[in-house]
N, C-alpha and C positions, 0 to 999 in steps of 0.2 A: 783539456789537452794536457798531457803529461809534461812536467817540467823537463824531464830527460830528453824530450824531443827538441829542445832548444840548446844552441851553443851560446855560452855567455862570455862576455869580456869584462875587463875591469871598468869600462865606461858604461856599464849597465845596459848593454845591448841585448836584445832578444832576437836571435836569428835562427829560424827553424832549420833543422838539419837537412831538410830536403832542398834548401836553396842552392843555387849554383852561382858562384862568383867568378867572373873572368877579369883578368887584368889587375891593376893596382887600384883598389877601391878605398875611398875614405868615407867612413860612416860615423856620424856624430853620436853624442850621448843620448841615452834613453830612447833609442830607436827600436821599433818592433817590426820585424820582417817575417811574414808568415809563409805558409806552405808554397813550395814550387815557384818562388820568385827567382828571377834571373837578373843579376846586376852586372854591368860592365860588358854586356854582350858585344863582340867585336863588329865594327862596321864593315861594309863591303871592302873598303880600302885596306883595312887591317887584315881581313880574311885573306885577301889576295897576297899581301905581303908575307903572311905566315905560311901560306901554301907554297909560295914561290921559294921559300927558304926551308921547306920540308919540315915545318914546325906544327905542332898541334896547338889548339886553343890554350891548353894548360901550360905549354912551354913558352909561349910568346910573352914578351914584356911590353905592356902598353898601358896607358892611363885608362882606368875604368870610369866609375861614376863617383861624384863627390856629393854626399848628402849631409845636410846639417842636422841639428839636434831635434829630438822629439818627433821623428817621422813614424807614421804607421803605413806600411805597404802591405796590401791584402793579397790573398793567394793568386797565383798564376800570372803575375804581372812581370813585364820585361822592360828593363831600362838599359839602354845601350851605353857604350863607352862614350867618353867626352861629353857627358851630361853633368851640369852643375845645378844643384837644388839647395834652396835655403832651409830654414828651420820650419818645423810644424807642417811638413807635407802630410796630407792624408789622401789615400787612394781608395777607390773601389776595387773590384776584382777585374783581372784580365786587362789591365791597361798596357799600352805600348808607348814608350817614349824613345824616339830615335836620337841618333848622335847629334852633337853640336846644338843641344837645346839648353837654355839657361832659364831656370825657374826661381822666382823669388821666395819670400817667406809667406807662410800661412796660405798655402794653395791647396785647393781640393781638386783632385782629378778623379772623376767618377768612373763607374764600371764601364768597360769596353771602350774607353776613350783611346783614340789613336792620335799621337802627336808625331808627325813625320819628319821631325828634325830641323836643324838650322832655324830655330824659332826662339824668340825671347818672350817670356811671360813674367809679368811684374809681381807685386805683392798683393795679398788679399784678393786673389782671383778664385772664382768658383766655376769649375767646368763640370757640368752635369753629365749624366750617363750618355754614351753613344755619340759623343761629339767627335767630329773629324777636323783636325787642324793640319794643314799642309805645310811643306817647307816654306821658308822665307816669310813667316807671319810674325807680326809684332802685336803683343797684347799688353797693354799698360796696366797700372794698378786698379784695383777695385772693379774689375770687369766681371760680369756674369754672362755665362754662355749656357742657355737652356738646353734641355734634353734634345738630342738628335740634331743640333745645329751643325751645319756643314759649311766650312770655309773652303774656298778653292783658289788655285794659283796658276791655272793654265787656261788662257782664253780660247785656244784652238787645239784641243787635245789631239796629239799625234798627227795633226794635219799641217800646221805651219810652225816654223821655228819661232819660239817665244821665250823670253827670259822669265822664268817662273817667279811670280811675285804674289805672295799671299796678301790678305787684307791687313789693315792696321786698325786695331781697336783701341781708341783713346781712353783715357782715365774715366772710370765710372760708367762706361757704356754697358747696355744690357741687350742681350739677344734672346728673343723668345724661342720656344720650342719649334723645331722643324723648319727654322728659317735657313736660307741659303745666301751666302755672301760671295759675290763674284770676285775674280782676281783683282788685286790692286786697289780695291775699294777701301776708303777710309771712313770709319764710323767715329764721329766726333765725340768729344768729351760729353758725358752725361746723356748721349743720344740713346733712344730705345728703338729696337726692331721688334715689330709685332710677330706673334707666332705665325709660321707658315709664309712669311714674306720672302720675296725674291728681290734682293738688293743689287741693282745693276750700276749704281752711281753713288758718289760720296754723299754721306748724310751729315749735315752740319751739326755743330754742338747743340745739345739740348733741343733736338728735333725728334719727331716720331715718324718712323717709316712703316707703312703697312700696305698690304696688297701684293698682287702678283701680275706684273711687276710692281714693285713698291712705289707708292707716292709718298712724298715728304710733306708733313703737316706740322703745325705748331703743337708743342707738347702741353698738355693740361698743366696748370700751375701746381696742382697737388703732386705731380710726378717729378717736379724739378728738385730732386734731392739726390745726392750721391748714394750709391748702393751701400747697404749696411752689411758688409761681409767681414 
């Protein structure tokens, strides 16, 4: 890729010229932001405010995204306004991070991941490709989410009024590929969810959940280690 395709700053950022930046963004040192990335995209609330005042995206003044040092954001990714991200973010392609999301240091967000906002993600978290994370989810440090994991936050979709509540994934929890976690379920510290499991109730710390619906069993001794992320 030609160097001329990047816009450079004094803090050694590499931001591709095809990127679109909305609002007031803060981008740390040594960040690489590749083709067609959108940063600071306005939330629905901000869009309505701009439109009601006859302003365009470019004319509006609002907080964008804050990204720490040494991030690598791959092509076609979109990160909304009011998102705060620590150091050493790494993404795949086509990720979506909605507003009011806080992300810690050393986090991987894989290709096609959707984080639907109002979510907290800790440090040293690995989110593999095609994971869905709904609003009002809490993910603590050293958590692993396997490919195509689905977290949910609505017990009775569009049928009964329900306060949306995503799962809570405690420190060092691991989710296997294609598992589904129902709203409000807490996955305890160091717990593991087997691939393809449907988790309908809380999983205690250092237990293993497997099956459809999942049954909770003791974890083998050799698996009783925190994730190495």
